[in-house]
MDTraj code that builds the backbone (N, CA, C; nanometers):
import mdtraj as md
import numpy as np

residues = "MET SER GLU HIS VAL THR ARG ILE ALA ALA GLY ASP LEU ARG ASN PHE VAL ALA LYS ALA LEU VAL SER GLN GLY VAL PRO ASP ASP ASP ALA ALA ARG VAL ALA GLU LEU MET VAL GLU ALA ASP LEU PHE GLY TYR ASP THR HIS GLY VAL PHE ARG LEU ARG GLN TYR LEU ALA ARG LEU ARG GLY GLY GLY CYS ASN PRO ARG ALA GLN ILE ARG ILE ALA HIS GLU THR ALA ALA THR ALA VAL ILE ASP GLY ASP ASN GLY LEU GLY HIS LEU ALA MET SER THR ALA ARG ASP LEU ALA ILE VAL LYS ALA ARG GLU ALA GLY ILE GLY TRP VAL GLY VAL ARG ARG GLY ASN HIS ALA GLY PRO LEU ALA LEU TYR VAL ARG PRO GLN ALA GLU ALA GLY MET ILE GLY MET ALA ALA ALA VAL GLY SER ALA ASN HIS VAL PRO PRO PHE GLY GLY THR ASP LEU LEU LEU GLY THR ASN PRO ILE ALA ILE SER ALA PRO SER".split()
xyz = np.array([
    [0.0851, -0.1168, 0.0000],
    [0.0000, 0.0000, 0.0000],
    [0.0899, 0.1233, 0.0000],
    [0.0626, 0.2163, -0.0880],
    [0.1432, 0.3385, -0.0932],
    [0.0731, 0.4491, -0.0157],
    [0.1555, 0.5309, 0.0479],
    [0.1018, 0.6450, 0.1224],
    [0.0985, 0.7656, 0.0313],
    [-0.0114, 0.8344, 0.0309],
    [-0.0218, 0.9575, -0.0461],
    [-0.0347, 1.0729, 0.0529],
    [0.0563, 1.1661, 0.0450],
    [0.0544, 1.2813, 0.1341],
    [0.0199, 1.4045, 0.0526],
    [-0.0800, 1.4758, 0.0961],
    [-0.1164, 1.6017, 0.0325],
    [-0.0736, 1.7145, 0.1240],
    [0.0049, 1.8041, 0.0720],
    [0.0489, 1.9200, 0.1509],
    [-0.0442, 2.0370, 0.1218],
    [-0.0835, 2.1028, 0.2271],
    [-0.1732, 2.2181, 0.2162],
    [-0.1035, 2.3357, 0.2814],
    [-0.1021, 2.4482, 0.2153],
    [-0.0404, 2.5683, 0.2720],
    [-0.1124, 2.6055, 0.4015],
    [-0.0349, 2.6500, 0.5007],
    [-0.0927, 2.6832, 0.6318],
    [-0.2042, 2.7859, 0.6190],
    [-0.1863, 2.8858, 0.5358],
    [-0.2896, 2.9880, 0.5180],
    [-0.4183, 2.9303, 0.4615],
    [-0.4055, 2.8384, 0.3658],
    [-0.5240, 2.7739, 0.3087],
    [-0.5948, 2.6886, 0.4137],
    [-0.5167, 2.6210, 0.4961],
    [-0.5759, 2.5378, 0.6009],
    [-0.6466, 2.6245, 0.7053],
    [-0.5845, 2.7364, 0.7425],
    [-0.6500, 2.8293, 0.8370],
    [-0.7840, 2.8760, 0.7808],
    [-0.7847, 2.9127, 0.6524],
    [-0.9099, 2.9586, 0.5897],
    [-1.0157, 2.8494, 0.5903],
    [-0.9757, 2.7267, 0.5600],
    [-1.0691, 2.6143, 0.5597],
    [-1.1296, 2.5936, 0.6983],
    [-1.0435, 2.5902, 0.7999],
    [-1.0903, 2.5686, 0.9372],
    [-1.1832, 2.6815, 0.9795],
    [-1.1444, 2.8050, 0.9515],
    [-1.2275, 2.9198, 0.9900],
    [-1.3643, 2.9125, 0.9228],
    [-1.3676, 2.8806, 0.7945],
    [-1.4960, 2.8705, 0.7233],
    [-1.5828, 2.7596, 0.7820],
    [-1.5209, 2.6483, 0.8180],
    [-1.5968, 2.5382, 0.8782],
    [-1.6584, 2.5822, 1.0105],
    [-1.5830, 2.6559, 1.0916],
    [-1.6351, 2.7038, 1.2199],
    [-1.7457, 2.8069, 1.1992],
    [-1.7261, 2.8972, 1.1046],
    [-1.8287, 2.9980, 1.0740],
    [-1.9573, 2.9294, 1.0289],
    [-1.9446, 2.8185, 0.9566],
    [-2.0642, 2.7469, 0.9087],
    [-2.1493, 2.6941, 1.0241],
    [-2.0903, 2.6863, 1.1439],
    [-2.1634, 2.6395, 1.2618],
    [-2.1997, 2.7544, 1.3553],
    [-2.1916, 2.8784, 1.3046],
    [-2.2366, 2.9932, 1.3822],
    [-2.1297, 3.0662, 1.4604],
    [-2.0034, 3.0252, 1.4480],
    [-1.8949, 3.0939, 1.5184],
    [-1.8661, 3.2254, 1.4454],
    [-1.8605, 3.3384, 1.5163],
    [-1.8300, 3.4664, 1.4518],
    [-1.6936, 3.4635, 1.3817],
    [-1.6813, 3.5422, 1.2757],
    [-1.5602, 3.5432, 1.1931],
    [-1.4318, 3.5605, 1.2738],
    [-1.4267, 3.6606, 1.3620],
    [-1.3037, 3.6864, 1.4381],
    [-1.2686, 3.5692, 1.5297],
    [-1.3685, 3.5123, 1.5950],
    [-1.3445, 3.3974, 1.6826],
    [-1.2979, 3.2770, 1.6009],
    [-1.3621, 3.2546, 1.4864],
    [-1.3246, 3.1419, 1.4006],
    [-1.1806, 3.1571, 1.3523],
    [-1.1412, 3.2782, 1.3163],
    [-1.0040, 3.3018, 1.2703],
    [-0.9039, 3.2757, 1.3824],
    [-0.9380, 3.3162, 1.5038],
    [-0.8485, 3.2957, 1.6184],
    [-0.8326, 3.1470, 1.6497],
    [-0.9418, 3.0743, 1.6485],
    [-0.9353, 2.9304, 1.6749],
    [-0.8597, 2.8597, 1.5621],
    [-0.8876, 2.8968, 1.4383],
    [-0.8189, 2.8357, 1.3240],
    [-0.6685, 2.8589, 1.3323],
    [-0.6283, 2.9785, 1.3701],
    [-0.4855, 3.0098, 1.3851],
    [-0.4203, 2.9154, 1.4862],
    [-0.4848, 2.8956, 1.5987],
    [-0.4293, 2.8094, 1.7032],
    [-0.4299, 2.6623, 1.6618],
    [-0.5343, 2.6183, 1.5936],
    [-0.5402, 2.4787, 1.5498],
    [-0.4298, 2.4477, 1.4492],
    [-0.4083, 2.5382, 1.3548],
    [-0.3026, 2.5173, 1.2554],
    [-0.1654, 2.5296, 1.3214],
    [-0.1511, 2.6231, 1.4159],
    [-0.0248, 2.6352, 1.4896],
    [0.0087, 2.5031, 1.5588],
    [-0.0914, 2.4387, 1.6156],
    [-0.0688, 2.3092, 1.6809],
    [-0.0098, 2.2098, 1.5816],
    [-0.0658, 2.2034, 1.4623],
    [-0.0135, 2.1118, 1.3605],
    [0.1281, 2.1496, 1.3191],
    [0.1529, 2.2777, 1.3005],
    [0.2851, 2.3226, 1.2566],
    [0.3934, 2.2910, 1.3592],
    [0.3557, 2.2859, 1.4864],
    [0.4516, 2.2529, 1.5913],
    [0.4545, 2.1032, 1.6226],
    [0.3799, 2.0237, 1.5455],
    [0.3875, 1.8789, 1.5599],
    [0.2867, 1.8158, 1.6535],
    [0.1889, 1.8910, 1.6998],
    [0.0860, 1.8365, 1.7891],
    [-0.0339, 1.7908, 1.7061],
    [-0.0089, 1.6975, 1.6148],
    [-0.1093, 1.6569, 1.5164],
    [-0.2383, 1.6055, 1.5781],
    [-0.2308, 1.5406, 1.6925],
    [-0.3510, 1.4830, 1.7533],
    [-0.4400, 1.5887, 1.8175],
    [-0.3893, 1.7108, 1.8315],
    [-0.4662, 1.8149, 1.8984],
    [-0.4807, 1.9408, 1.8144],
    [-0.4539, 1.9294, 1.6855],
    [-0.4674, 2.0431, 1.5952],
    [-0.5919, 2.0287, 1.5095],
    [-0.5730, 2.0397, 1.3793],
    [-0.6846, 2.0340, 1.2846],
    [-0.7544, 1.8981, 1.2898],
    [-0.6839, 1.7965, 1.3334],
    [-0.7428, 1.6637, 1.3530],
    [-0.8708, 1.6721, 1.4367],
    [-0.8785, 1.7675, 1.5277],
    [-0.9932, 1.7805, 1.6185],
    [-1.1110, 1.8580, 1.5580],
    [-1.0945, 1.9093, 1.4374],
    [-1.2005, 1.9922, 1.3784],
    [-1.3339, 1.9186, 1.3743],
    [-1.3339, 1.7945, 1.3312],
    [-1.4594, 1.7185, 1.3227],
    [-1.5275, 1.7115, 1.4598],
    [-1.4492, 1.6882, 1.5644],
    [-1.5022, 1.6819, 1.7014],
    [-1.5640, 1.8161, 1.7410],
    [-1.4942, 1.9256, 1.7125],
    [-1.5453, 2.0581, 1.7497],
    [-1.6735, 2.0904, 1.6734],
    [-1.6763, 2.0587, 1.5441],
    [-1.7964, 2.0857, 1.4647],
    [-1.9148, 2.0044, 1.5163],
    [-1.8909, 1.8801, 1.5532],
    [-1.9984, 1.7955, 1.6070],
    [-2.0515, 1.8527, 1.7379],
    [-1.9623, 1.9007, 1.8246],
    [-2.0071, 1.9600, 1.9515],
    [-2.0855, 2.0882, 1.9260],
    [-2.0421, 2.1678, 1.8311],
    [-2.1154, 2.2902, 1.7975],
    [-2.2536, 2.2549, 1.7428],
    [-2.2588, 2.1605, 1.6490],
    [-2.3869, 2.1191, 1.5896],
    [-2.4809, 2.0607, 1.6934],
    [-2.4266, 1.9835, 1.7859],
    [-2.5085, 1.9151, 1.8856],
    [-2.5454, 1.9995, 2.0062],
    [-2.5008, 2.1241, 2.0102],
    [-2.5334, 2.2110, 2.1227],
    [-2.4441, 2.1921, 2.2442],
    [-2.3374, 2.1142, 2.2318],
    [-2.2465, 2.0923, 2.3436],
    [-2.1443, 2.2023, 2.3623],
    [-2.1409, 2.2962, 2.2697],
    [-2.0447, 2.4060, 2.2734],
    [-2.1144, 2.5303, 2.2183],
    [-2.0997, 2.6418, 2.2873],
    [-2.1645, 2.7669, 2.2492],
    [-2.0852, 2.8352, 2.1374],
    [-2.1414, 2.8476, 2.0172],
    [-2.0669, 2.9082, 1.9068],
    [-2.0454, 3.0588, 1.9234],
    [-2.1294, 3.1231, 2.0011],
    [-2.1209, 3.2684, 2.0164],
    [-2.0901, 3.3051, 2.1623],
    [-1.9952, 3.2349, 2.2176],
    [-1.9595, 3.2546, 2.3586],
    [-1.9134, 3.3972, 2.3845],
    [-1.9541, 3.4480, 2.4992],
    [-1.9103, 3.5796, 2.5454],
    [-1.8053, 3.5563, 2.6535],
    [-1.6807, 3.5514, 2.6121],
    [-1.5705, 3.5281, 2.7059],
    [-1.5581, 3.6525, 2.7935],
    [-1.5523, 3.6313, 2.9253],
    [-1.5443, 3.7479, 3.0138],
    [-1.4598, 3.7166, 3.1360],
    [-1.4147, 3.8223, 3.2002],
    [-1.3431, 3.8079, 3.3265],
    [-1.4481, 3.8004, 3.4366],
    [-1.4543, 3.6873, 3.5058],
    [-1.5532, 3.6673, 3.6115],
    [-1.5055, 3.7210, 3.7459],
    [-1.3750, 3.7218, 3.7668],
    [-1.3160, 3.7709, 3.8918],
    [-1.1747, 3.8160, 3.8598],
    [-1.1301, 3.9244, 3.9273],
    [-0.9969, 3.9752, 3.8956],
    [-0.9349, 4.0473, 4.0138],
    [-0.8051, 4.0251, 4.0323],
    [-0.7222, 4.1033, 4.1242],
    [-0.6030, 4.1530, 4.0424],
    [-0.5104, 4.2199, 4.1083],
    [-0.3942, 4.2723, 4.0363],
    [-0.3125, 4.1613, 3.9700],
    [-0.3048, 4.0451, 4.0327],
    [-0.2196, 3.9381, 3.9803],
    [-0.2959, 3.8144, 3.9359],
    [-0.4266, 3.8094, 3.9608],
    [-0.5035, 3.6892, 3.9289],
    [-0.6327, 3.7242, 3.8567],
    [-0.6905, 3.6232, 3.7957],
    [-0.8217, 3.6405, 3.7328],
    [-0.8821, 3.5030, 3.7071],
    [-1.0118, 3.5028, 3.6876],
    [-1.0836, 3.3842, 3.6428],
    [-1.1599, 3.4241, 3.5176],
    [-1.1374, 3.3500, 3.4106],
    [-1.2064, 3.3727, 3.2840],
    [-1.3256, 3.2781, 3.2767],
    [-1.4413, 3.3311, 3.2421],
    [-1.5596, 3.2493, 3.2180],
    [-1.5678, 3.2262, 3.0672],
    [-1.5522, 3.1004, 3.0261],
    [-1.5524, 3.0667, 2.8844],
    [-1.6900, 3.0553, 2.8224],
    [-1.7971, 3.0698, 2.9004],
    [-1.9342, 3.0667, 2.8492],
    [-1.9617, 2.9418, 2.7645],
    [-1.8956, 2.8310, 2.7979],
    [-1.9102, 2.7038, 2.7265],
    [-1.8774, 2.7156, 2.5778],
    [-1.7887, 2.8081, 2.5446],
    [-1.7475, 2.8262, 2.4052],
    [-1.6272, 2.7406, 2.3708],
    [-1.5750, 2.7620, 2.2523],
    [-1.4553, 2.6907, 2.2084],
    [-1.3412, 2.7191, 2.3055],
    [-1.2770, 2.6145, 2.3521],
    [-1.1743, 2.6281, 2.4543],
    [-1.0581, 2.7165, 2.4140],
    [-1.0252, 2.7193, 2.2854],
    [-0.9149, 2.8021, 2.2371],
    [-0.9372, 2.9496, 2.2712],
    [-1.0618, 2.9931, 2.2669],
    [-1.0922, 3.1344, 2.2930],
    [-1.0689, 3.1687, 2.4391],
    [-1.1183, 3.0855, 2.5289],
    [-1.1004, 3.1111, 2.6720],
    [-0.9539, 3.0980, 2.7119],
    [-0.8863, 2.9954, 2.6612],
    [-0.7462, 2.9732, 2.6992],
    [-0.6537, 3.0810, 2.6442],
    [-0.6771, 3.1254, 2.5218],
    [-0.5900, 3.2309, 2.4679],
    [-0.6160, 3.3631, 2.5388],
    [-0.7401, 3.3877, 2.5798],
    [-0.7707, 3.5072, 2.6592],
    [-0.6984, 3.5002, 2.7930],
    [-0.7035, 3.3845, 2.8575],
    [-0.6358, 3.3659, 2.9864],
    [-0.4850, 3.3813, 2.9710],
    [-0.4293, 3.3210, 2.8683],
    [-0.2853, 3.3298, 2.8423],
    [-0.2411, 3.4751, 2.8268],
    [-0.3128, 3.5494, 2.7432],
    [-0.2758, 3.6886, 2.7168],
    [-0.2894, 3.7745, 2.8421],
    [-0.3953, 3.7518, 2.9190],
    [-0.4155, 3.8278, 3.0422],
    [-0.3085, 3.7932, 3.1457],
    [-0.2696, 3.6668, 3.1537],
    [-0.1648, 3.6260, 3.2485],
    [-0.0326, 3.6956, 3.2174],
    [-0.0010, 3.7112, 3.0905],
    [0.1227, 3.7800, 3.0521],
    [0.1171, 3.9265, 3.0938],
    [0.0043, 3.9924, 3.0706],
    [-0.0116, 4.1330, 3.1107],
    [0.0031, 4.1459, 3.2617],
    [-0.0641, 4.0589, 3.3351],
    [-0.0583, 4.0647, 3.4817],
    [0.0836, 4.0382, 3.5324],
    [0.1539, 3.9449, 3.4715],
    [0.2912, 3.9152, 3.5137],
    [0.3821, 4.0359, 3.4910],
    [0.3611, 4.1053, 3.3815],
    [0.4415, 4.2257, 3.3552],
    [0.4124, 4.3355, 3.4575],
    [0.2865, 4.3469, 3.4969],
    [0.2457, 4.4554, 3.5869],
    [0.2637, 4.4201, 3.7348],
    [0.2381, 4.2958, 3.7724],
    [0.2381, 4.2585, 3.9143],
    [0.3509, 4.1625, 3.9527],
    [0.4272, 4.1164, 3.8553],
    [0.5346, 4.0225, 3.8843],
    [0.4932, 3.8773, 3.8724],
    [0.3633, 3.8527, 3.8728],
    [0.3080, 3.7187, 3.8526],
    [0.1688, 3.7347, 3.7922],
    [0.1320, 3.6414, 3.7085],
    [-0.0023, 3.6394, 3.6517],
    [-0.0569, 3.4990, 3.6605],
    [-0.1659, 3.4823, 3.7303],
    [-0.2264, 3.3505, 3.7526],
    [-0.3724, 3.3607, 3.7113],
    [-0.4076, 3.2981, 3.6008],
    [-0.5422, 3.3123, 3.5459],
    [-0.6024, 3.1742, 3.5228],
    [-0.7186, 3.1531, 3.5784],
    [-0.7900, 3.0276, 3.5603],
    [-0.9029, 3.0432, 3.4603],
    [-0.9497, 2.9312, 3.4096],
    [-1.0623, 2.9297, 3.3154],
    [-1.1678, 2.8346, 3.3690],
    [-1.2914, 2.8783, 3.3645],
    [-1.4031, 2.7893, 3.3969],
    [-1.5000, 2.7909, 3.2793],
    [-1.5766, 2.6855, 3.2685],
    [-1.6768, 2.6711, 3.1614],
    [-1.6145, 2.6863, 3.0226],
    [-1.5025, 2.6156, 3.0033],
    [-1.4373, 2.6115, 2.8724],
    [-1.4602, 2.4754, 2.8086],
    [-1.3947, 2.4519, 2.6991],
    [-1.4009, 2.3243, 2.6289],
    [-1.2599, 2.2873, 2.5842],
    [-1.2490, 2.1779, 2.5132],
    [-1.1191, 2.1329, 2.4626],
    [-1.0511, 2.2484, 2.3892],
    [-0.9221, 2.2668, 2.4161],
    [-0.8504, 2.3834, 2.3637],
    [-0.7259, 2.3465, 2.2847],
    [-0.7112, 2.2210, 2.2469],
    [-0.5895, 2.1812, 2.1767],
    [-0.4762, 2.1589, 2.2752],
    [-0.3528, 2.1537, 2.2265],
    [-0.2397, 2.1263, 2.3154],
    [-0.2096, 2.2451, 2.4056],
    [-0.1815, 2.2176, 2.5311],
    [-0.1528, 2.3255, 2.6260],
    [-0.0265, 2.4027, 2.5895],
    [0.0599, 2.3437, 2.5093],
    [0.1814, 2.4144, 2.4669],
    [0.1484, 2.5477, 2.3997],
    [0.0331, 2.5552, 2.3348],
    [-0.0079, 2.6806, 2.2699],
    [-0.0217, 2.7945, 2.3695],
    [-0.0461, 2.7596, 2.4936],
    [-0.0776, 2.8606, 2.5939],
    [0.0370, 2.8870, 2.6903],
    [0.1517, 2.8215, 2.6714],
    [0.2686, 2.8501, 2.7556],
    [0.3893, 2.8979, 2.6757],
    [0.3940, 2.8687, 2.5482],
    [0.5070, 2.9125, 2.4659],
    [0.5223, 3.0644, 2.4669],
    [0.4139, 3.1418, 2.4545],
    [0.4298, 3.2882, 2.4536],
    [0.4946, 3.3442, 2.5805],
    [0.4712, 3.2802, 2.6949],
    [0.5357, 3.3267, 2.8174],
    [0.6871, 3.3096, 2.8067],
    [0.7325, 3.1961, 2.7612],
    [0.8765, 3.1735, 2.7456],
    [0.9351, 3.2732, 2.6462],
    [0.8625, 3.2985, 2.5382],
    [0.9094, 3.3953, 2.4387],
    [0.9166, 3.5359, 2.4966],
    [0.8369, 3.5631, 2.6003],
    [0.8373, 3.6938, 2.6671],
    [0.9347, 3.6964, 2.7848],
    [1.0141, 3.5894, 2.8016],
    [1.1113, 3.5850, 2.9100],
    [1.0536, 3.5429, 3.0435],
    [0.9392, 3.4778, 3.0411],
    [0.8702, 3.4370, 3.1634],
    [0.8598, 3.2854, 3.1705],
    [0.8247, 3.2367, 3.2877],
    [0.7906, 3.0959, 3.3044],
    [0.6398, 3.0848, 3.2875],
    [0.5962, 2.9879, 3.2107],
    [0.4531, 2.9675, 3.1890],
    [0.4112, 2.8295, 3.2352],
    [0.2885, 2.8197, 3.2812],
    [0.2346, 2.6908, 3.3226],
    [0.0866, 2.6866, 3.2884],
    [0.0421, 2.5746, 3.2365],
    [-0.1002, 2.5542, 3.2100],
    [-0.1353, 2.4117, 3.2503],
    [-0.2520, 2.3956, 3.3050],
    [-0.3015, 2.2631, 3.3424],
    [-0.4497, 2.2584, 3.3094],
    [-0.4988, 2.1401, 3.2840],
    [-0.6404, 2.1244, 3.2523],
    [-0.6964, 2.0056, 3.3290],
    [-0.8211, 2.0163, 3.3656],
    [-0.8922, 1.9070, 3.4300],
    [-1.0073, 1.8703, 3.3376],
    [-1.0022, 1.7510, 3.2844],
    [-1.1066, 1.7064, 3.1940],
    [-1.2184, 1.6366, 3.2684],
    [-1.3378, 1.6466, 3.2154],
    [-1.4512, 1.5795, 3.2784],
    [-1.4739, 1.4409, 3.2193],
    [-1.4071, 1.4114, 3.1079],
    [-1.4250, 1.2807, 3.0448],
    [-1.3253, 1.1804, 3.1018],
    [-1.3691, 1.0582, 3.1171],
    [-1.2821, 0.9514, 3.1660],
    [-1.2208, 0.8792, 3.0463],
    [-1.0882, 0.8888, 3.0347],
    [-1.0179, 0.8320, 2.9198],
    [-0.9237, 0.7178, 2.9546],
    [-0.8831, 0.7064, 3.0810],
    [-0.7824, 0.6059, 3.1175],
    [-0.8237, 0.5309, 3.2443],
    [-0.7816, 0.4037, 3.2541],
    [-0.8097, 0.3285, 3.3769],
    [-0.7055, 0.3599, 3.4835],
    [-0.7395, 0.3414, 3.6108],
    [-0.6375, 0.3526, 3.7153],
    [-0.5392, 0.2361, 3.7017],
    [-0.4231, 0.2483, 3.7652],
    [-0.3213, 0.1436, 3.7581],
    [-0.3822, 0.0086, 3.7943],
    [-0.3633, -0.0883, 3.7060],
    [-0.4120, -0.2235, 3.7299],
    [-0.5576, -0.2445, 3.6925],
    [-0.6268, -0.1383, 3.6525],
    [-0.7683, -0.1505, 3.6205],
    [-0.7944, -0.1596, 3.4715],
    [-0.9194, -0.1817, 3.4370],
    [-0.9591, -0.1859, 3.2965],
    [-1.0701, -0.0865, 3.2650],
    [-1.1412, -0.0402, 3.3670],
    [-1.2487, 0.0564, 3.3449],
    [-1.1912, 0.1968, 3.3314],
    [-1.2426, 0.2716, 3.2355],
    [-1.1975, 0.4090, 3.2142],
    [-1.2590, 0.4977, 3.3222],
    [-1.1781, 0.5357, 3.4196],
    [-1.2276, 0.6096, 3.5357],
    [-1.1618, 0.7454, 3.5550],
    [-1.0504, 0.7718, 3.4875],
    [-0.9732, 0.8932, 3.5132],
    [-0.9610, 0.9796, 3.3888],
    [-0.9537, 1.1107, 3.4110],
    [-0.9218, 1.2031, 3.3033],
    [-0.7713, 1.2066, 3.2836],
    [-0.7270, 1.2680, 3.1750],
    [-0.5834, 1.2723, 3.1472],
    [-0.5151, 1.3919, 3.2118],
    [-0.5871, 1.4981, 3.2405],
    [-0.5373, 1.6133, 3.3159],
    [-0.3953, 1.6562, 3.2771],
    [-0.3787, 1.7080, 3.1552],
    [-0.2455, 1.7462, 3.1078],
    [-0.1899, 1.8691, 3.1794],
    [-0.0570, 1.8780, 3.1788],
    [0.0158, 1.9919, 3.2348],
    [0.1223, 2.0316, 3.1332],
    [0.1413, 2.1613, 3.1123],
    [0.2485, 2.2116, 3.0256],
    [0.3224, 2.3221, 3.0994],
    [0.4540, 2.3218, 3.0874],
    [0.5380, 2.4229, 3.1520],
    [0.6385, 2.4723, 3.0494],
    [0.6644, 2.6025, 3.0498],
    [0.7651, 2.6591, 2.9603],
    [0.8560, 2.7519, 3.0385],
    [0.9770, 2.7679, 2.9882],
    [1.0736, 2.8598, 3.0479],
    [1.1587, 2.9172, 2.9354],
    [1.2036, 3.0395, 2.9524],
    [1.2882, 3.0977, 2.8475],
    [1.4208, 3.0228, 2.8377],
    [1.4755, 3.0169, 2.7175],
    [1.6042, 2.9480, 2.7015],
    [1.7178, 3.0483, 2.6941],
])
top = md.Topology()
chain = top.add_chain()
for i, resn in enumerate(residues, 1):
    res = top.add_residue(resn, chain, resSeq=i)
    for name in ("N", "CA", "C"):
        top.add_atom(name, md.element.get_by_symbol(name[0]), res)
traj = md.Trajectory(xyz[None], top)
């Protein structure tokens, strides 16, 4: 069996992803932001969490499991901390908002600690810690999933979430 690989320019792929999201009611600017992050994931080698997930996201949008017109907002804030309410929207929107706000807070207060609630799958956490390292900061992101994907040690029943963690530091 021969493998056939089709290469698609990153810009064309971003446009495709954005149009697919818009077709499910996601506003143009939000769709472009999510598409940028999904393609970035692929470009950095996180194939399982990039454009590969588009079908899953579209199904959740179609099925009402994800709010296409989420109003991302700051639910609570101090000088160094905040909680972002993702309004059950696409996780990329809430996480990128949290990431950007954490960087601003770290510059102003010396530390920025921002949590997200009511979000959804957001792709690889590396997308949300790399910018801190590029800004000369240490970044950390963690997620708690509600889905059970793995069994406990010695078990066979899927009882635990994967709860990923990503950390970055300037080189």
